[in-house]
C-alpha angles and dihedrals in degrees: 000000000000127000130190106231093200098057133047111205125197133182114217122201117173144121090293094057143273120289144141123246130183138190132199106250099203141020095280120137117250135174133195111202145166107217128212091276095053096254115141114224134184107207132180132187117242107202095197090061099032091227144106117251128200112236097174139359138178126231088033099213122047091228090059089062111103110256089350090163094038126226116351090359122129121213119215119181090198092067124075093225092047096202134074134163119250116255107282093029135093133197111279091218111025094188092056091050099045103031107029102026087229106142096170093106089067128197137304132209118274089209128027116244117256092235090057095047109097095168107052126035115190098168095242115126123220116264137205127242118205116229110191133197094038139143099229118245125259126270104032122176120222118228126191108232136140104228145016089256092057089047089054091047090052093054092041093057092052113070091198091058107098100177147357138201130198111201127159092356092302125118120217124182131188124218117206124342121015109228132188099015111173125198114214130194116269093251093055110113092205094066119118133191120243123190111216122199114240135171114269089242088066090069123072106252125216120241119265121249092268092053094050092051091050091046090054094050093047090046093052092050094047097044096113092045089052093055089057090047093052092050089052091048090051096057090041088056091056089053097053115029094170094062097049102035115110112260120226127202104004093323098298092120134036124219104217125201114240094236090056091055090045087057095041091053094041089241093320091295101145110064116195097184143303148203143170096314099047148295130284126222134189117240143171127215123217089258087061096248114141120232139181114227120201118200106207121224132187089037123170107159123114121240095258095049091043093056090044093053093045092051090052092051091047090058092056106093129167135147088247099047126079110250118240107221102179148320144227125222117175112150109300092350109101118172134168124210119210138174111275115247106211095200093053126213127340093244091067092059108037097045119069110270130160111260092005121139114247104230114227122234096258092054091047091052092049090049091052092047095046093048089054091048091052092050091046089058090053094046101038115016103047120085090246119032110253114209110203095201094190110064111160136127090268090064096048106087125192125220125212089279093048092250108154121240122191109228135199097028112155091034093120090063094041096050093040125190093359092063099089093046094049093042096053093049098049112110107228093033102067096071090062097045118115119239091250090068089069098036094059098235122137114287116234135176089276087075087070090048089057091050091047091052091053090050092051090060088054092048086054098045102034093225138081114277089240098038135092108193139184091270089078125061118261094233094061118106116262109251136183097228101216089053094046092046094047092047092048092048092049091051095048093246130164103292092199090067085072093057124106102272089222088070089059094218093308103144140103102263094210091053091045091051092046094050092047092049089050091050092052091052093046091059099051112139092230109064092210088067094056120093120243115255089248089059089049089057091051093049094049090047088054092245096116127037119225131207129215114278127225112258108263115249092237092058089047088056091055092047092049093049103036092130089064096045113105117198121197135160134223134183115274121240092206102054107014089206104063133064127244122200140200133193133213130184127195095206098026091061096048 
């Protein structure tokens, strides 16, 4: 299906063994390196982009590299920087961490342990700090004890012991540096708790008895003044929600009060859109930043699970994904707070609307590429593959610079068991659903690839796949666009005839042909014949070449029974301004 025009691979099987070999097929510049972390990478230079691209790596994920973050460093694949020092530690070499993204030097203690201090004795014993949701470090030592307290005592008495864990009635201790610590999301069942030894001064100490007495006296004298101060702080809180809202997961998310979001959205008066999972409203915080607030519907998660899933989504950050800023969870009220996208959703620009800007081909191509990159991050770069399940133009948002952002990822986990039922009944979603949604087989990331392919056709044509709008003359034959496009590409026809007529043929023919071939592969009936979204990215970047696909059988059925296909439009629930369409066939359905 897809070949890499820069590398020629061969599988050898003879009396000497079985192995792969490859050769470079042109004069391109390549490099095979082991970086400072120990990860092996095959890189090549793409002249058109003036950048190095990774073709292959092992281990695949940075956090799978042994001791990637060095001693006392914790790796988190949900963060862009991957590495962070454990509490009570700091980077050994700041410049390497901040400027070179080389974390192999690890971290060192901010404060020396009491048991290591031979000069000053302050009488305070070292303590242990619990770090939860962790993959435990390498090289533990087992200790036979009867309780977690005995496990702690064993480690405390040995100055070389830096941490202990007590899981399943078994005690493990670590001597010396902690290597290959891995921070998991709160909802991950594989997470363990490790107790790391720190100097007593790293913990906030309580006041002594004298301080308590003095504090009580001062507090009594200043009682009236404190009442006034509390009143001032109350009104101050209403003026600045962000500063007083409760932070979740190291400050990356904000837990908003419902009344604050009610104020920010002016009682949810300005609706931006909506669908089967809830409605979205525009809001403005006291600091003048603009937000989009989604009120969730069809919700079945409990409070603990909701917060865990929201925390996981909040840690997923990529330039082509809409950033989750915070949430609200008060009883049955569940809301998500996102960055506001001033250029709205993709559907409002590619489909014919009055007073809408006609996107040029360069912008459309970059939107297609950016969307694929966002999906590739969800499918291939997160610790667990995240399947979006609802890729369509309404869920591709555009920022002020027309950079695409995939929205609504993670909704399947948030909505829970109702997700599939709601998804398959939303008008405007059904036309993008892969066949496996209706056949009952397990849904994989290839379902997103199918939806993405359907959306590519619409980016090219500027109309819904099932829609015939006023842009086209009434005397032209009614066509289901994917069938027409696949047939034309298969016959080697004029690819420019597929282009949105409002662009008047102004497009890069090579890019247009590439994007149509990709779309045809993405909508193959058999999911094993579809490319991964990572391959799609490489094709659109010009790194991989793509051949013409066979016409999917489902499209042939439509073409062979077009006299029985009835097209009709109905108003869309999601946009209110665009048309959706369905098709039905008396003989095609038999």
